[in-house]
C-alpha positions as CSV (number, residue, x, y, z in Angstrom):
1,M,3.2,-33.5,2.6
2,A,2.7,-29.9,3.7
3,E,1.7,-27.5,0.9
4,R,4.2,-25.0,-0.3
5,G,3.7,-21.7,1.7
6,A,2.0,-23.4,4.6
7,M,3.1,-22.5,8.1
8,R,4.8,-25.1,10.3
9,M,5.0,-24.6,14.0
10,H,5.9,-26.6,17.1
11,L,2.6,-27.2,18.9
12,P,2.7,-26.7,22.6
13,A,3.2,-29.7,24.9
14,A,0.9,-29.9,28.0
15,N,3.5,-28.3,30.2
16,A,5.2,-26.0,27.8
17,A,5.9,-22.6,29.2
18,E,6.0,-20.8,25.8
19,V,5.8,-21.6,22.1
20,V,8.3,-20.3,19.6
21,P,7.5,-20.9,15.9
22,D,10.1,-22.4,13.6
23,F,11.3,-20.3,10.7
24,N,9.1,-21.3,7.8
25,P,11.0,-24.0,5.9
26,Y,8.9,-23.5,2.8
27,L,9.7,-19.8,2.4
28,D,11.6,-19.0,-0.7
29,A,14.5,-16.6,0.0
30,Y,14.3,-13.6,-2.3
31,Q,16.8,-14.1,-5.2
32,H,18.9,-11.2,-6.3
33,P,18.2,-10.3,-9.9
34,R,20.3,-12.3,-12.4
35,P,20.7,-11.1,-16.0
36,N,19.6,-13.5,-18.7
37,Q,22.2,-15.4,-20.6
38,G,21.2,-14.1,-24.1
39,A,22.5,-11.1,-25.9
40,G,20.7,-8.7,-23.6
41,A,21.7,-8.1,-20.0
42,G,18.4,-7.2,-18.2
43,Q,15.6,-9.0,-16.4
44,I,11.8,-8.6,-16.3
45,F,9.7,-9.4,-13.2
46,A,6.6,-11.2,-14.4
47,T,3.1,-9.8,-13.6
48,A,-0.5,-10.9,-14.0
49,D,-4.0,-9.4,-14.3
50,R,-7.6,-10.1,-13.4
51,D,-11.0,-8.7,-13.7
52,L,-11.9,-5.6,-11.7
53,I,-14.5,-5.5,-9.0
54,Q,-17.1,-2.7,-8.6
55,W,-19.5,-1.6,-5.9
56,Q,-23.0,-2.9,-6.7
57,T,-25.2,-1.0,-4.3
58,R,-24.4,2.6,-5.2
59,P,-23.9,4.6,-8.4
60,A,-21.3,7.0,-6.9
61,L,-19.1,7.6,-3.9
62,P,-20.8,8.9,-0.7
63,S,-20.9,12.7,-0.3
64,E,-19.0,14.5,2.4
65,Y,-22.1,14.7,4.5
66,E,-22.8,11.0,4.1
67,N,-19.3,10.2,5.3
68,T,-19.6,12.5,8.3
69,L,-23.0,10.9,9.2
70,A,-21.5,7.4,8.8
71,D,-18.5,8.3,11.0
72,A,-20.9,9.5,13.7
73,L,-23.0,6.3,13.5
74,E,-19.8,4.2,13.7
75,Q,-18.8,5.9,16.9
76,I,-22.3,5.4,18.4
77,F,-22.6,1.8,17.3
78,A,-19.1,1.1,18.7
79,Q,-20.6,1.8,22.2
80,R,-23.2,-0.9,21.5
81,I,-26.0,1.7,21.2
82,Y,-28.6,0.1,19.0
83,D,-32.0,1.5,20.2
84,L,-33.6,4.2,18.1
85,P,-34.1,6.8,20.8
86,D,-30.5,6.4,22.0
87,I,-29.2,6.6,18.4
88,V,-31.1,9.8,17.8
89,A,-29.8,11.2,21.1
90,G,-26.2,10.2,20.1
91,L,-26.4,12.0,16.8
92,N,-27.7,15.2,18.4
93,R,-24.9,14.9,21.0
94,E,-22.3,14.5,18.3
95,G,-23.6,17.7,16.6
96,V,-24.4,16.0,13.3
97,R,-27.7,17.4,11.9
98,T,-30.2,16.2,9.4
99,P,-29.5,17.0,5.7
100,G,-31.8,20.0,6.3
101,G,-29.8,21.2,9.3
102,E,-32.4,20.3,11.9
103,A,-32.0,18.3,15.1
104,W,-32.8,14.7,14.8
105,T,-36.1,13.2,16.0
106,E,-37.2,9.6,15.7
107,A,-39.6,10.5,12.9
108,N,-37.2,12.5,10.7
109,F,-34.5,9.9,11.4
110,Q,-36.7,7.1,9.9
111,N,-37.7,9.3,7.0
112,T,-34.2,10.4,6.2
113,F,-32.7,6.9,6.3
114,R,-35.6,5.6,4.2
115,E,-34.0,7.6,1.4
116,L,-30.3,7.2,2.4
117,G,-30.7,3.5,2.7
118,K,-32.0,2.9,-0.8
119,L,-29.7,0.5,-2.8
120,A,-28.8,1.7,-6.3
121,F,-29.8,-1.3,-8.3
122,G,-30.7,-0.8,-11.9
123,W,-29.3,2.7,-12.3
124,D,-28.4,4.1,-15.7
125,R,-25.3,2.3,-17.0
126,G,-24.1,5.4,-18.9
127,G,-22.4,8.4,-17.4
128,I,-22.3,8.1,-13.6
129,M,-21.7,4.4,-13.7
130,A,-18.6,4.8,-15.8
131,D,-17.3,7.2,-13.2
132,S,-17.9,4.7,-10.4
133,Q,-16.0,2.1,-12.4
134,A,-13.2,4.5,-13.0
135,V,-12.8,5.2,-9.3
136,E,-12.8,1.5,-8.5
137,R,-10.2,0.8,-11.2
138,L,-7.9,3.6,-9.9
139,V,-8.2,2.4,-6.3
140,N,-7.5,-1.2,-7.3
141,R,-4.4,-0.2,-9.3
142,G,-3.1,2.4,-6.9
143,L,-3.5,6.2,-6.3
144,M,-1.5,8.5,-8.4
145,N,0.5,11.6,-7.4
146,Q,2.3,9.6,-4.7
147,W,5.7,8.2,-3.9
148,Y,5.9,4.4,-3.6
149,P,8.9,2.2,-2.7
150,V,9.4,-0.1,-5.7
151,L,12.6,-2.2,-4.8
152,P,15.3,-2.5,-2.2
153,S,18.4,-0.7,-3.1
154,W,20.4,-3.9,-3.4
155,A,18.1,-5.1,-6.2
156,V,19.5,-2.7,-8.8
157,A,23.1,-3.1,-9.5
158,G,24.7,-3.3,-13.0
159,A,22.0,-4.8,-15.3
160,P,18.8,-3.0,-16.0
161,I,15.8,-4.3,-14.1
162,G,12.2,-4.4,-15.5
163,I,9.4,-4.1,-13.0
164,T,5.6,-3.5,-13.0
165,R,4.2,-1.2,-10.4
166,L,0.7,0.3,-10.3
167,S,0.2,-1.7,-13.5
168,Q,2.9,0.4,-15.3
169,N,6.1,-1.1,-16.7
170,L,9.3,0.6,-15.6
171,V,13.0,-0.1,-16.1
172,L,15.5,0.9,-13.5
173,W,19.3,1.0,-13.7
174,R,22.3,2.8,-12.1
175,D,24.6,5.2,-14.0
176,E,28.3,5.5,-13.6
177,Q,27.9,7.5,-10.4
178,G,25.5,4.9,-8.9
179,A,22.4,7.1,-9.2
180,I,19.2,5.3,-10.0
181,K,17.4,6.1,-13.3
182,A,13.8,5.1,-14.0
183,I,11.9,5.3,-17.3
184,E,9.0,3.6,-19.0
185,D,10.1,0.1,-20.0
186,R,9.3,0.5,-23.7
187,C,11.6,1.2,-26.6
188,P,10.0,4.0,-28.7
189,H,11.0,2.2,-31.9
190,R,8.9,-1.0,-31.8
191,G,7.9,-1.4,-28.1
192,A,10.5,-3.9,-27.0
193,R,11.2,-4.0,-23.3
194,L,14.3,-1.8,-22.6
195,S,15.0,-3.8,-19.5
196,L,16.2,-6.7,-21.8
197,G,19.0,-4.5,-23.2
198,W,22.3,-3.1,-22.0
199,N,23.2,-0.5,-19.4
200,L,25.5,2.0,-21.0
201,G,25.7,4.2,-17.9
202,D,23.7,7.3,-18.7
203,R,21.4,5.4,-21.1
204,L,20.1,2.0,-22.0
205,A,20.5,0.3,-25.4
206,C,17.6,-1.8,-26.6
207,W,18.4,-5.4,-27.3
208,Y,16.1,-5.4,-30.4
209,H,17.7,-2.8,-32.6
210,G,20.2,-1.0,-30.4
211,V,18.2,2.2,-29.9
212,E,19.7,4.2,-27.0
213,V,17.4,6.0,-24.5
214,D,18.6,8.1,-21.5
215,G,17.2,8.7,-18.0
216,T,15.0,11.5,-19.2
217,G,13.3,9.3,-21.8
218,T,15.2,11.0,-24.6
219,V,16.4,9.0,-27.6
220,R,20.2,9.6,-27.8
221,K,21.2,7.4,-30.7
222,V,19.6,5.1,-33.4
223,P,22.7,3.2,-34.6
224,A,20.9,1.4,-37.4
225,V,20.2,4.5,-39.5
226,E,21.7,7.9,-40.0
227,R,19.9,11.1,-39.0
228,C,16.9,9.3,-37.5
229,P,14.1,11.9,-36.6
230,M,13.7,10.2,-33.2
231,E,17.2,11.3,-32.0
232,G,17.0,14.1,-29.5
233,E,13.3,13.6,-28.9
234,R,11.8,12.7,-25.5
235,R,9.8,9.6,-26.5
236,V,9.2,7.7,-23.3
237,K,8.1,8.7,-19.8
238,S,10.6,9.2,-17.0
239,Y,10.0,8.9,-13.3
240,P,11.5,10.8,-10.4
241,V,13.5,8.6,-8.0
242,K,14.8,8.8,-4.4
243,E,16.8,6.3,-2.4
244,V,16.0,6.3,1.3
245,R,17.3,3.9,4.0
246,G,18.0,1.0,1.6
247,G,14.8,1.5,-0.5
248,I,14.1,2.9,-3.9
249,F,11.1,5.3,-4.0
250,V,9.5,6.3,-7.3
251,Y,7.0,9.1,-7.9
252,F,3.9,8.2,-10.0
253,G,2.2,11.4,-11.3
254,D,-0.8,11.9,-13.5
255,A,-1.1,14.3,-16.4
256,L,-1.8,17.2,-14.1
257,H,1.0,16.5,-11.6
258,P,4.1,15.3,-13.5
259,E,6.4,17.0,-11.0
260,P,6.9,15.2,-7.8
261,C,5.2,16.3,-4.5
262,P,7.4,16.6,-1.4
263,L,8.2,13.3,0.3
264,E,8.1,13.4,4.1
265,L,8.7,10.0,5.6
266,P,8.3,8.9,9.2
267,E,11.1,9.8,11.5
268,E,12.1,6.2,11.9
269,L,13.4,6.4,8.3
270,T,14.9,9.9,8.5
271,S,16.4,10.2,12.0
272,D,19.8,8.8,13.0
273,A,18.3,8.0,16.4
274,Y,16.7,4.9,14.8
275,G,18.2,1.7,13.5
276,A,16.1,0.4,10.6
277,I,16.2,-2.8,8.6
278,L,14.1,-3.3,5.4
279,C,12.0,-6.4,4.9
280,F,10.6,-6.8,1.4
281,A,8.2,-9.4,0.1
282,K,5.8,-10.0,-2.7
283,W,2.2,-11.1,-1.9
284,K,-0.3,-12.6,-4.4
285,C,-3.2,-10.4,-3.4
286,N,-4.5,-6.9,-4.1
287,Y,-2.7,-4.3,-2.1
288,R,-5.9,-3.2,-0.4
289,Y,-6.0,-6.4,1.6
290,A,-2.5,-5.8,2.9
291,I,-3.3,-2.3,4.0
292,D,-6.5,-3.6,5.7
293,N,-4.4,-6.2,7.6
294,V,-2.1,-3.5,9.1
295,M,-5.1,-1.3,10.0
296,D,-6.4,-4.3,12.1
297,P,-4.5,-4.5,15.4
298,M,-6.9,-7.1,16.9
299,H,-5.7,-9.9,14.5
300,G,-2.4,-10.0,16.4
301,A,-3.9,-11.7,19.4
302,Y,-5.4,-14.5,17.2
303,L,-3.5,-15.0,14.0
304,H,-0.1,-14.4,15.7
305,A,-1.0,-15.8,19.1
306,L,1.9,-18.3,18.9
307,S,4.5,-15.8,17.7
308,H,7.6,-14.4,19.4
309,S,6.0,-11.0,19.9
310,M,2.2,-11.3,20.2
311,A,1.5,-14.2,22.5
312,S,0.4,-11.9,25.4
313,G,-2.5,-9.6,26.2
314,D,-6.3,-9.6,26.1
315,K,-8.3,-11.4,23.5
316,T,-11.0,-8.7,23.6
317,A,-10.6,-4.9,23.2
318,N,-12.4,-1.7,22.8
319,M,-11.0,0.5,20.0
320,Q,-10.8,4.2,19.4
321,M,-9.6,6.5,16.6
322,R,-7.6,9.7,17.0
323,K,-6.8,12.2,14.3
324,T,-3.2,13.2,13.8
325,P,-1.7,16.0,11.6
326,T,-0.8,13.5,8.9
327,G,-3.6,10.9,9.3
328,V,-5.2,8.8,12.0
329,I,-4.2,6.4,14.9
330,F,-6.4,3.4,15.6
331,E,-5.8,1.9,19.0
332,K,-7.0,-0.4,21.8
333,T,-8.2,1.5,24.9
334,N,-7.5,-1.3,27.4
335,Q,-3.8,-2.0,26.9
336,R,-0.6,-0.6,25.4
337,D,2.8,-2.1,24.7
338,V,1.6,-5.6,25.3
339,N,0.7,-6.9,21.8
340,F,-0.2,-5.3,18.5
341,D,-2.1,-2.5,20.3
342,W,-2.2,0.4,17.9
343,T,-1.6,1.3,14.3
344,E,-1.1,4.7,12.5
345,F,-1.8,5.8,9.0
346,G,-0.1,8.8,7.5
347,D,-0.2,10.5,4.1
348,T,2.8,12.8,3.5
349,G,3.6,12.4,-0.2
350,A,3.6,8.6,0.4
351,M,1.0,6.6,2.3
352,W,2.6,4.8,5.2
353,L,1.6,2.7,8.2
354,R,3.3,2.7,11.6
355,L,3.1,0.5,14.7
356,A,5.1,-0.8,17.6
357,I,5.2,-4.2,19.3
358,P,7.2,-5.3,22.4
359,Y,10.1,-7.7,22.0
360,R,10.5,-10.5,24.5
361,P,13.3,-9.9,27.1
362,N,15.7,-12.2,25.3
363,A,15.8,-9.9,22.2
364,G,18.1,-7.6,24.2
365,P,18.0,-3.9,25.2
366,G,16.4,-1.2,23.1
367,G,12.7,-1.4,23.9
368,N,9.9,-2.1,21.5
369,F,10.5,-2.7,17.8
370,G,8.5,-0.6,15.4
371,I,7.4,-1.1,11.8
372,A,7.3,1.7,9.2
373,G,5.4,0.0,6.4
374,F,4.4,0.7,2.9
375,V,2.3,-1.4,0.4
376,T,3.0,-0.9,-3.3
377,P,0.5,-2.3,-5.9
378,V,2.1,-4.4,-8.7
379,D,-1.2,-4.9,-10.5
380,E,-4.7,-5.8,-9.3
381,N,-3.7,-9.2,-8.1
382,H,-0.2,-8.7,-6.6
383,C,1.5,-6.3,-4.3
384,L,4.8,-5.7,-2.5
385,V,5.2,-5.0,1.2
386,F,8.1,-2.9,2.4
387,F,8.4,-3.1,6.2
388,W,11.3,-1.2,7.8
389,R,11.6,-2.8,11.2
390,N,13.2,-0.3,13.5
391,R,14.3,0.4,17.1
392,K,15.2,3.7,18.7
393,C,18.7,2.8,19.8
394,S,22.3,3.8,19.0
395,G,25.9,2.8,19.6
396,W,26.4,-0.7,21.0
397,V,22.8,-1.2,21.7
398,R,22.0,-0.9,18.0
399,D,24.9,-3.0,17.0
400,V,23.7,-5.8,19.3
401,W,20.2,-5.5,18.1
402,Q,21.3,-5.8,14.5
403,F,23.4,-8.8,15.3
404,M,20.6,-10.5,17.1
405,Y,18.3,-9.6,14.2
406,R,20.4,-11.3,11.6
407,T,21.2,-14.3,13.8
408,K,18.0,-14.9,15.8
409,L,15.2,-12.5,15.2
410,E,14.8,-12.3,11.4
411,G,13.4,-15.8,11.1
412,L,10.9,-15.1,13.9
413,H,9.8,-11.9,12.1
414,W,9.4,-13.8,8.8
415,A,7.3,-16.5,10.5
416,V,4.8,-13.7,11.5
417,L,4.8,-12.1,8.1
418,E,4.2,-15.5,6.5
419,Q,1.1,-16.0,8.6
420,D,-0.3,-12.7,7.2
421,R,0.6,-13.6,3.6
422,F,-0.9,-17.1,3.8
423,V,-4.2,-15.8,5.1
424,L,-4.5,-12.9,2.7
425,E,-3.5,-14.9,-0.4
426,N,-6.1,-17.5,0.4
427,M,-9.0,-14.9,0.7
428,A,-11.3,-14.7,-2.3
429,P,-10.6,-11.8,-4.6
430,D,-14.1,-10.4,-3.9
431,A,-14.0,-11.0,-0.2
432,R,-14.8,-7.3,0.5
433,T,-18.2,-7.7,-1.1
434,H,-19.2,-10.3,1.5
435,E,-18.0,-8.7,4.7
436,F,-19.8,-8.0,8.0
437,L,-17.6,-5.4,9.6
438,Y,-17.8,-4.6,13.3
439,Q,-16.3,-2.1,15.8
440,H,-12.7,-3.5,15.4
441,D,-12.9,-2.7,11.7
442,T,-13.5,1.1,12.1
443,G,-9.9,1.9,11.3
444,L,-9.8,0.0,8.0
445,A,-13.2,1.3,7.0
446,R,-12.0,4.9,7.5
447,L,-8.9,4.3,5.5
448,R,-10.9,2.7,2.7
449,R,-13.0,5.9,2.5
450,I,-9.9,8.1,2.5
451,I,-8.4,6.2,-0.5
452,E,-11.7,6.2,-2.4
453,Q,-12.2,10.0,-1.8
454,K,-8.6,10.7,-3.0
455,A,-9.2,8.6,-6.2
456,K,-12.5,10.4,-6.9
457,A,-10.7,13.8,-6.5
458,Q,-7.9,12.8,-8.9
459,L,-10.4,11.6,-11.6
460,D,-12.6,14.7,-11.1
461,A,-9.6,17.0,-11.6
462,L,-8.5,15.2,-14.8
463,E,-12.1,15.2,-16.2
464,N,-12.5,19.0,-15.4
465,A,-9.2,19.7,-17.1
466,A,-10.2,17.8,-20.2
467,A,-13.5,19.5,-20.3
468,A,-11.9,22.9,-20.0
469,Q,-9.6,22.2,-22.9
470,A,-12.3,20.8,-25.2
471,P,-13.3,23.0,-28.1
472,V,-16.5,25.0,-27.5
473,K,-19.1,24.6,-30.3
474,S,-20.3,27.9,-31.5
475,A,-24.0,28.5,-31.9
476,A,-25.3,28.1,-35.5
């Protein structure tokens, strides 16, 4: 018997012209939230936890210079330049100097990398190591001061919904006008989950003792006692919320950035020129693996070789990276619009990924389909993928595409997504510590550094603010 979650495909006959995968018969359709049948009305999505991973060969993140030097070496190695004289010449050609500002020679190259190449085993486990662990913990759980999609719009109707995102418990509900509210899923009285209670419109009532909390986190009523000191006080955290193209976005800010940053989304989600359909799934892996997957165009020609959209094109490629005003594009140099040939990362208040892949002719008019994707951490061991599949079309062309999507194409898209999920969920949690990356991995390596640098900057700012507020001891 096939294991649950395994892919099932028709294998090609000897004379088969093409192979079309079945819709995965083991895929569980996402169930709309259902209230529990007890006194309360809400629902909680279960979460899990696991031990964190840390870098073992360095006491701190690379410096800006080290990152610049590493980027230059990646570009040189990508051209299969491995001889010392040619590497030295390549660094000088790139304009990257030694730490002392000199041109590179074979001698100073070897001396410099003798120091830069030292592995940080046995460093002091106080101070600086704690900082490294904090960075890794923040990266694993998700960067702050960003907007993240947390649920499809249809998932929040009448009953309150309890969720975990970025290892934080939230409760969402709609008021009488249909506006989404989001606050910490914790009653300020005794800590019961507010999501198990009742939606009273502008507020929730806790199932445990009836304490009523509104969308700002303010306690409006404590019915069990008269003149309770909690009433009128803001006792739980609230979260800014936006609904965009069928998705609910929530802002997660740290202590220095409680007010939301601007949210500028890809045009595929904001322009009427595009039709867009949200696909939402939960994967049992850290979100970093899901991001790596989308930053890796080359896997399409192998993992998805029997799919409806990625069965064509070369099995080998040279890759290049281009900077954009909002991030980077990582692309094949030898083909375009044949397979999964490019991917883009952007950071505009939310971190998003974008790509385009050609449909087969039988998908109808409208050209390539695109994906505007987001990955939201649940905790260290689970994530959610939000993929808005889109097409730049309008009028009847869009109508036909949406019809074909719901009748023919959605199952084919799910089969591809399930291949990604199945591979990632079966990777070891510490797979990143045993990697051997090569030129096709330049894009994901760059994005990893971007995320680590942002995490380090956020923690540094919090630590500096705490230090500035600490009382200064006067001299005796």
